[in-house]
N, CA, C and O atoms as a GROMACS GRO file, in nm:
protein
  348
    1UNK      N    1  15.940  11.123   6.013
    1UNK     CA    2  15.829  11.030   6.030
    1UNK      C    3  15.833  10.925   5.920
    1UNK      O    4  15.886  10.948   5.811
    2UNK      N    5  15.778  10.811   5.950
    2UNK     CA    6  15.783  10.700   5.854
    2UNK      C    7  15.673  10.706   5.749
    2UNK      O    8  15.682  10.638   5.648
    3UNK      N    9  15.568  10.787   5.770
    3UNK     CA   10  15.458  10.802   5.676
    3UNK      C   11  15.388  10.671   5.642
    3UNK      O   12  15.332  10.656   5.534
    4UNK      N   13  15.393  10.576   5.732
    4UNK     CA   14  15.330  10.447   5.710
    4UNK      C   15  15.178  10.457   5.700
    4UNK      O   16  15.114  10.380   5.628
    5UNK      N   17  15.120  10.552   5.771
    5UNK     CA   18  14.974  10.564   5.775
    5UNK      C   19  14.919  10.658   5.669
    5UNK      O   20  14.798  10.661   5.646
    6UNK      N   21  15.005  10.734   5.606
    6UNK     CA   22  14.963  10.832   5.506
    6UNK      C   23  14.893  10.762   5.390
    6UNK      O   24  14.946  10.667   5.333
    7UNK      N   25  14.775  10.810   5.356
    7UNK     CA   26  14.701  10.758   5.242
    7UNK      C   27  14.631  10.624   5.267
    7UNK      O   28  14.575  10.567   5.174
    8UNK      N   29  14.634  10.575   5.388
    8UNK     CA   30  14.569  10.447   5.418
    8UNK      C   31  14.419  10.466   5.433
    8UNK      O   32  14.371  10.572   5.473
    9UNK      N   33  14.347  10.362   5.402
    9UNK     CA   34  14.202  10.360   5.418
    9UNK      C   35  14.168  10.369   5.567
    9UNK      O   36  14.214  10.286   5.645
   10UNK      N   37  14.088  10.467   5.608
   10UNK     CA   38  14.050  10.477   5.750
   10UNK      C   39  13.980  10.352   5.802
   10UNK      O   40  13.982  10.324   5.922
   11UNK      N   41  13.917  10.276   5.712
   11UNK     CA   42  13.851  10.153   5.752
   11UNK      C   43  13.946  10.049   5.807
   11UNK      O   44  13.905   9.959   5.881
   12UNK      N   45  14.074  10.060   5.772
   12UNK     CA   46  14.173   9.967   5.826
   12UNK      C   47  14.184   9.979   5.978
   12UNK      O   48  14.220   9.883   6.046
   13UNK      N   49  14.153  10.095   6.030
   13UNK     CA   50  14.173  10.122   6.172
   13UNK      C   51  14.044  10.114   6.254
   13UNK      O   52  14.048  10.110   6.377
   14UNK      N   53  13.931  10.112   6.186
   14UNK     CA   54  13.802  10.104   6.254
   14UNK      C   55  13.781   9.962   6.308
   14UNK      O   56  13.802   9.864   6.237
   15UNK      N   57  13.739   9.953   6.433
   15UNK     CA   58  13.716   9.822   6.492
   15UNK      C   59  13.574   9.773   6.461
   15UNK      O   60  13.478   9.850   6.461
   16UNK      N   61  13.565   9.644   6.435
   16UNK     CA   62  13.439   9.578   6.406
   16UNK      C   63  13.430   9.452   6.490
   16UNK      O   64  13.528   9.378   6.502
   17UNK      N   65  13.314   9.427   6.546
   17UNK     CA   66  13.292   9.304   6.623
   17UNK      C   67  13.219   9.202   6.537
   17UNK      O   68  13.132   9.236   6.458
   18UNK      N   69  13.258   9.077   6.554
   18UNK     CA   70  13.190   8.966   6.487
   18UNK      C   71  13.166   8.856   6.589
   18UNK      O   72  13.249   8.830   6.676
   19UNK      N   73  13.051   8.793   6.577
   19UNK     CA   74  13.019   8.681   6.664
   19UNK      C   75  13.061   8.551   6.597
   19UNK      O   76  13.034   8.530   6.478
   20UNK      N   77  13.126   8.465   6.672
   20UNK     CA   78  13.167   8.334   6.622
   20UNK      C   79  13.139   8.231   6.730
   20UNK      O   80  13.112   8.265   6.845
   21UNK      N   81  13.145   8.104   6.691
   21UNK     CA   82  13.128   7.996   6.787
   21UNK      C   83  13.261   7.926   6.807
   21UNK      O   84  13.327   7.886   6.711
   22UNK      N   85  13.299   7.912   6.933
   22UNK     CA   86  13.421   7.840   6.970
   22UNK      C   87  13.382   7.733   7.071
   22UNK      O   88  13.324   7.763   7.176
   23UNK      N   89  13.413   7.610   7.039
   23UNK     CA   90  13.382   7.498   7.128
   23UNK      C   91  13.234   7.499   7.167
   23UNK      O   92  13.199   7.473   7.283
   24UNK      N   93  13.148   7.528   7.070
   24UNK     CA   94  13.005   7.526   7.094
   24UNK      C   95  12.948   7.647   7.166
   24UNK      O   96  12.828   7.652   7.194
   25UNK      N   97  13.032   7.745   7.195
   25UNK     CA   98  12.986   7.865   7.265
   25UNK      C   99  13.002   7.987   7.176
   25UNK      O  100  13.100   7.998   7.102
   26UNK      N  101  12.906   8.076   7.182
   26UNK     CA  102  12.913   8.200   7.105
   26UNK      C  103  13.001   8.301   7.177
   26UNK      O  104  12.991   8.319   7.298
   27UNK      N  105  13.086   8.366   7.099
   27UNK     CA  106  13.172   8.470   7.155
   27UNK      C  107  13.185   8.582   7.053
   27UNK      O  108  13.159   8.562   6.934
   28UNK      N  109  13.224   8.697   7.098
   28UNK     CA  110  13.240   8.813   7.011
   28UNK      C  111  13.388   8.850   7.004
   28UNK      O  112  13.458   8.852   7.105
   29UNK      N  113  13.434   8.879   6.883
   29UNK     CA  114  13.573   8.919   6.861
   29UNK      C  115  13.571   9.057   6.798
   29UNK      O  116  13.501   9.080   6.700
   30UNK      N  117  13.648   9.149   6.854
   30UNK     CA  118  13.657   9.287   6.804
   30UNK      C  119  13.799   9.311   6.754
   30UNK      O  120  13.896   9.304   6.829
   31UNK      N  121  13.808   9.339   6.622
   31UNK     CA  122  13.937   9.364   6.558
   31UNK      C  123  13.927   9.482   6.462
   31UNK      O  124  13.818   9.517   6.417
   32UNK      N  125  14.039   9.541   6.433
   32UNK     CA  126  14.048   9.646   6.331
   32UNK      C  127  14.026   9.582   6.193
   32UNK      O  128  14.054   9.464   6.172
   33UNK      N  129  13.974   9.663   6.102
   33UNK     CA  130  13.945   9.615   5.967
   33UNK      C  131  14.062   9.549   5.898
   33UNK      O  132  14.043   9.450   5.828
   34UNK      N  133  14.181   9.603   5.916
   34UNK     CA  134  14.298   9.546   5.849
   34UNK      C  135  14.322   9.402   5.895
   34UNK      O  136  14.370   9.320   5.816
   35UNK      N  137  14.290   9.370   6.020
   35UNK     CA  138  14.308   9.234   6.069
   35UNK      C  139  14.198   9.141   6.017
   35UNK      O  140  14.226   9.024   5.989
   36UNK      N  141  14.074   9.190   6.004
   36UNK     CA  142  13.970   9.108   5.944
   36UNK      C  143  14.005   9.076   5.799
   36UNK      O  144  13.982   8.965   5.752
   37UNK      N  145  14.060   9.174   5.729
   37UNK     CA  146  14.103   9.151   5.591
   37UNK      C  147  14.213   9.046   5.586
   37UNK      O  148  14.208   8.954   5.504
   38UNK      N  149  14.312   9.059   5.673
   38UNK     CA  150  14.422   8.962   5.677
   38UNK      C  151  14.371   8.823   5.711
   38UNK      O  152  14.414   8.725   5.650
   39UNK      N  153  14.279   8.812   5.807
   39UNK     CA  154  14.224   8.681   5.842
   39UNK      C  155  14.150   8.621   5.723
   39UNK      O  156  14.156   8.500   5.700
   40UNK      N  157  14.080   8.704   5.647
   40UNK     CA  158  14.012   8.656   5.527
   40UNK      C  159  14.109   8.603   5.423
   40UNK      O  160  14.084   8.500   5.360
   41UNK      N  161  14.220   8.673   5.406
   41UNK     CA  162  14.323   8.628   5.310
   41UNK      C  163  14.388   8.499   5.357
   41UNK      O  164  14.412   8.409   5.276
   42UNK      N  165  14.418   8.489   5.485
   42UNK     CA  166  14.479   8.368   5.540
   42UNK      C  167  14.381   8.251   5.527
   42UNK      O  168  14.421   8.142   5.486
   43UNK      N  169  14.256   8.273   5.561
   43UNK     CA  170  14.155   8.168   5.551
   43UNK      C  171  14.143   8.117   5.408
   43UNK      O  172  14.137   7.997   5.384
   44UNK      N  173  14.141   8.210   5.312
   44UNK     CA  174  14.132   8.170   5.171
   44UNK      C  175  14.254   8.087   5.131
   44UNK      O  176  14.240   7.986   5.061
   45UNK      N  177  14.372   8.130   5.173
   45UNK     CA  178  14.494   8.056   5.139
   45UNK      C  179  14.496   7.918   5.203
   45UNK      O  180  14.553   7.824   5.147
   46UNK      N  181  14.434   7.905   5.319
   46UNK     CA  182  14.431   7.777   5.391
   46UNK      C  183  14.309   7.692   5.352
   46UNK      O  184  14.298   7.577   5.394
   47UNK      N  185  14.219   7.748   5.272
   47UNK     CA  186  14.102   7.674   5.227
   47UNK      C  187  13.995   7.654   5.332
   47UNK      O  188  13.925   7.552   5.331
   48UNK      N  189  13.982   7.750   5.423
   48UNK     CA  190  13.880   7.741   5.528
   48UNK      C  191  13.808   7.876   5.538
   48UNK      O  192  13.852   7.975   5.482
   49UNK      N  193  13.697   7.877   5.610
   49UNK     CA  194  13.626   8.002   5.635
   49UNK      C  195  13.697   8.078   5.747
   49UNK      O  196  13.777   8.021   5.821
   50UNK      N  197  13.667   8.206   5.759
   50UNK     CA  198  13.726   8.286   5.867
   50UNK      C  199  13.687   8.231   6.005
   50UNK      O  200  13.774   8.218   6.091
   51UNK      N  201  13.559   8.199   6.028
   51UNK     CA  202  13.527   8.141   6.160
   51UNK      C  203  13.603   8.011   6.188
   51UNK      O  204  13.646   7.988   6.301
   52UNK      N  205  13.619   7.928   6.087
   52UNK     CA  206  13.694   7.802   6.106
   52UNK      C  207  13.840   7.832   6.135
   52UNK      O  208  13.900   7.768   6.222
   53UNK      N  209  13.898   7.928   6.064
   53UNK     CA  210  14.038   7.966   6.090
   53UNK      C  211  14.054   8.015   6.234
   53UNK      O  212  14.149   7.977   6.302
   54UNK      N  213  13.962   8.097   6.280
   54UNK     CA  214  13.969   8.148   6.417
   54UNK      C  215  13.960   8.033   6.516
   54UNK      O  216  14.034   8.030   6.615
   55UNK      N  217  13.872   7.937   6.490
   55UNK     CA  218  13.860   7.821   6.579
   55UNK      C  219  13.989   7.740   6.579
   55UNK      O  220  14.033   7.693   6.684
   56UNK      N  221  14.050   7.723   6.462
   56UNK     CA  222  14.177   7.649   6.454
   56UNK      C  223  14.288   7.721   6.529
   56UNK      O  224  14.366   7.659   6.601
   57UNK      N  225  14.296   7.853   6.512
   57UNK     CA  226  14.398   7.931   6.582
   57UNK      C  227  14.375   7.927   6.733
   57UNK      O  228  14.470   7.917   6.810
   58UNK      N  229  14.250   7.936   6.773
   58UNK     CA  230  14.217   7.927   6.916
   58UNK      C  231  14.262   7.793   6.973
   58UNK      O  232  14.328   7.788   7.077
   59UNK      N  233  14.226   7.685   6.904
   59UNK     CA  234  14.263   7.551   6.952
   59UNK      C  235  14.414   7.533   6.957
   59UNK      O  236  14.468   7.475   7.052
   60UNK      N  237  14.484   7.582   6.853
   60UNK     CA  238  14.630   7.573   6.852
   60UNK      C  239  14.689   7.655   6.967
   60UNK      O  240  14.784   7.612   7.033
   61UNK      N  241  14.634   7.772   6.990
   61UNK     CA  242  14.681   7.856   7.100
   61UNK      C  243  14.664   7.789   7.234
   61UNK      O  244  14.753   7.794   7.319
   62UNK      N  245  14.549   7.726   7.256
   62UNK     CA  246  14.524   7.655   7.382
   62UNK      C  247  14.623   7.539   7.397
   62UNK      O  248  14.679   7.518   7.504
   63UNK      N  249  14.643   7.464   7.288
   63UNK     CA  250  14.735   7.350   7.292
   63UNK      C  251  14.878   7.392   7.322
   63UNK      O  252  14.948   7.326   7.399
   64UNK      N  253  14.922   7.502   7.261
   64UNK     CA  254  15.062   7.543   7.273
   64UNK      C  255  15.089   7.639   7.388
   64UNK      O  256  15.198   7.638   7.447
   65UNK      N  257  14.991   7.722   7.419
   65UNK     CA  258  15.014   7.829   7.518
   65UNK      C  259  14.936   7.811   7.647
   65UNK      O  260  14.964   7.878   7.747
   66UNK      N  261  14.840   7.721   7.646
   66UNK     CA  262  14.754   7.707   7.763
   66UNK      C  263  14.642   7.809   7.757
   66UNK      O  264  14.577   7.823   7.653
   67UNK      N  265  14.619   7.879   7.864
   67UNK     CA  266  14.512   7.977   7.871
   67UNK      C  267  14.539   8.093   7.775
   67UNK      O  268  14.648   8.149   7.772
   68UNK      N  269  14.438   8.126   7.696
   68UNK     CA  270  14.446   8.242   7.608
   68UNK      C  271  14.368   8.355   7.675
   68UNK      O  272  14.246   8.351   7.680
   69UNK      N  273  14.439   8.452   7.724
   69UNK     CA  274  14.375   8.561   7.795
   69UNK      C  275  14.297   8.654   7.705
   69UNK      O  276  14.194   8.707   7.745
   70UNK      N  277  14.344   8.675   7.583
   70UNK     CA  278  14.281   8.770   7.493
   70UNK      C  279  14.286   8.715   7.351
   70UNK      O  280  14.391   8.718   7.286
   71UNK      N  281  14.173   8.665   7.304
   71UNK     CA  282  14.167   8.604   7.171
   71UNK      C  283  14.201   8.706   7.062
   71UNK      O  284  14.270   8.671   6.966
   72UNK      N  285  14.155   8.829   7.075
   72UNK     CA  286  14.184   8.931   6.973
   72UNK      C  287  14.335   8.953   6.960
   72UNK      O  288  14.386   8.968   6.849
   73UNK      N  289  14.405   8.955   7.071
   73UNK     CA  290  14.551   8.972   7.067
   73UNK      C  291  14.617   8.853   6.999
   73UNK      O  292  14.711   8.869   6.921
   74UNK      N  293  14.568   8.732   7.029
   74UNK     CA  294  14.622   8.612   6.964
   74UNK      C  295  14.603   8.621   6.813
   74UNK      O  296  14.693   8.587   6.737
   75UNK      N  297  14.485   8.666   6.770
   75UNK     CA  298  14.457   8.675   6.626
   75UNK      C  299  14.544   8.781   6.559
   75UNK      O  300  14.593   8.760   6.448
   76UNK      N  301  14.563   8.895   6.624
   76UNK     CA  302  14.651   8.998   6.568
   76UNK      C  303  14.793   8.945   6.552
   76UNK      O  304  14.856   8.963   6.447
   77UNK      N  305  14.843   8.879   6.656
   77UNK     CA  306  14.978   8.822   6.650
   77UNK      C  307  14.987   8.717   6.540
   77UNK      O  308  15.086   8.711   6.468
   78UNK      N  309  14.884   8.634   6.526
   78UNK     CA  310  14.884   8.530   6.423
   78UNK      C  311  14.890   8.592   6.284
   78UNK      O  312  14.960   8.540   6.196
   79UNK      N  313  14.818   8.702   6.262
   79UNK     CA  314  14.822   8.770   6.132
   79UNK      C  315  14.963   8.820   6.101
   79UNK      O  316  15.013   8.801   5.990
   80UNK      N  317  15.027   8.881   6.198
   80UNK     CA  318  15.163   8.933   6.178
   80UNK      C  319  15.261   8.819   6.154
   80UNK      O  320  15.345   8.827   6.065
   81UNK      N  321  15.251   8.713   6.234
   81UNK     CA  322  15.342   8.599   6.218
   81UNK      C  323  15.323   8.532   6.083
   81UNK      O  324  15.420   8.490   6.021
   82UNK      N  325  15.199   8.522   6.036
   82UNK     CA  326  15.172   8.462   5.906
   82UNK      C  327  15.237   8.543   5.795
   82UNK      O  328  15.298   8.487   5.704
   83UNK      N  329  15.224   8.675   5.803
   83UNK     CA  330  15.286   8.763   5.702
   83UNK      C  331  15.438   8.756   5.708
   83UNK      O  332  15.505   8.758   5.604
   84UNK      N  333  15.493   8.747   5.828
   84UNK     CA  334  15.639   8.742   5.843
   84UNK      C  335  15.699   8.616   5.783
   84UNK      O  336  15.811   8.619   5.731
   85UNK      N  337  15.625   8.507   5.789
   85UNK     CA  338  15.680   8.382   5.734
   85UNK      C  339  15.672   8.379   5.583
   85UNK      O  340  15.717   8.284   5.518
   86UNK      N  341  15.613   8.484   5.526
   86UNK     CA  342  15.615   8.498   5.381
   86UNK      C  343  15.506   8.421   5.310
   86UNK      O  344  15.518   8.393   5.190
   87UNK      N  345  15.402   8.387   5.381
   87UNK     CA  346  15.293   8.311   5.318
   87UNK      C  347  15.202   8.403   5.239
   87UNK      O  348  15.105   8.357   5.180
   0.00000   0.00000   0.00000
């Protein structure tokens, strides 16, 4: 076994919902704690709030991908891609 999860904070895996506004509409996003933490770190590095970062990622996703079927999946992928690029 890879033991990747051994000793990790259980809060990393607990899902939490947050309400945000996208294009003037309120929506709820449910993510695991580790992704909310990553979004907070990315937002700080980019000099924006987490809700603003989510709005920017949503808009970029719509521009590049068209319809976004699942915003939470887009955000998870964005967190992984951001980490992979070494930022």
